[in-house]
N, C-alpha and C positions, 0 to 999 in steps of 0.2 A: 689504734694510739689515743690515749689518753691527752684531753686538755689538763693543759696544762694551769695551771690555777698563780695566780699573782696576788700579792699588797703588797698595800703606797706607804712607807712608812714618813711621818712627818715628823721632822727635826729644830730645833736649832740650836745653835753652835751659841755654844757662851765661850767668847774669850774678849780682851781689850786685842788682839788684834786682823784683821783681816788678812784670804787665806783665799787663794781663785778653787777656783772648780779641781782643774789639776789633783794641786798638793790636799784638796779635802778628799775627796774619791782613793789618789793612791796611799793616805793614810789610811784612810776607813777597810781598803782590798793586802793592807798592812798588819791590822790589829785580824781580822781575820786570817791568815794566813798563818804568824805567828802559836790563834788558838789552835785553830782546824785543821793545821796544814797543807799542803796541795790539794792532798784529797775535799777536808772539809770544803773549798773555798772553791773548789769546781764541782761544790752542788750548791752551790747556795744562791748564782745566777745571779749577781752584786748588778746593778744598774745607775748611773746620774741622773733621776728626769727631770728636776729646774734643781736653781741650786741662786742664791740669791744675798749676792756675798753684803750692799748694804744694811738689807735687814736681818743677815745671819739667822739662813733661813735655806733648811736643805730636801727633795726628796726623793727618795731612794725604792725602786723596783726591786725587789724578793720573793723565789720560790713561798710560798705557803706554808714548804715543812722546817721550811730554813727563819723563818720569825726570830725563833729565839740562839739563836746562832746569831745569831746579826745584831739584835740589841744587847747580847753577854758582848760583840766585838766589839760595838759605841760604846759599853758599857766603861770599859775596859779601857780606853783610848783617855791620853791624858795632856798627851802634844802634840801636836804639829810639826815636824821638823824642831824644832827647837824653841816653837811656843807656847804658853801653858792653852785647854780648853779644856771644858767641857760637854760632848752631846746631848742632850735632855729629849726625849724618844715623846713630840705632846699627842701622833693619834696612831693608830695601825688603820689603817682601813683596804679594804677587800677590789674598791677604785677612787682610780683618783679624784674624780668631782665632787663626790662625795664626801674623800678627808679634806677638800680645800671647801664643802664649803660649809662641816662643823669646824676645820681651824679657823678661818674668818679669813685667811692671808688671800 
């Protein structure tokens, strides 16, 4: 059995509104579902690792083969609920430790 290689994405949430972690993750999942369907979403292995509402910072985990799919889905997000939003990917890393040291968050 092969080892699952994961990637961690540091995200900046650019919006004038605040969102809780559930709203944010549901919006990311719906963007992935809209672009790739259920089969594509099942291959992503998406998980929310860290979410800071005040700093507008999030860390998500995905499978290394689906990084491009997740990046595309995040770029396509323009709204969470009825609130406008833009998601910026700050850094992609193979470990959480190096992700935090490189982003200084």
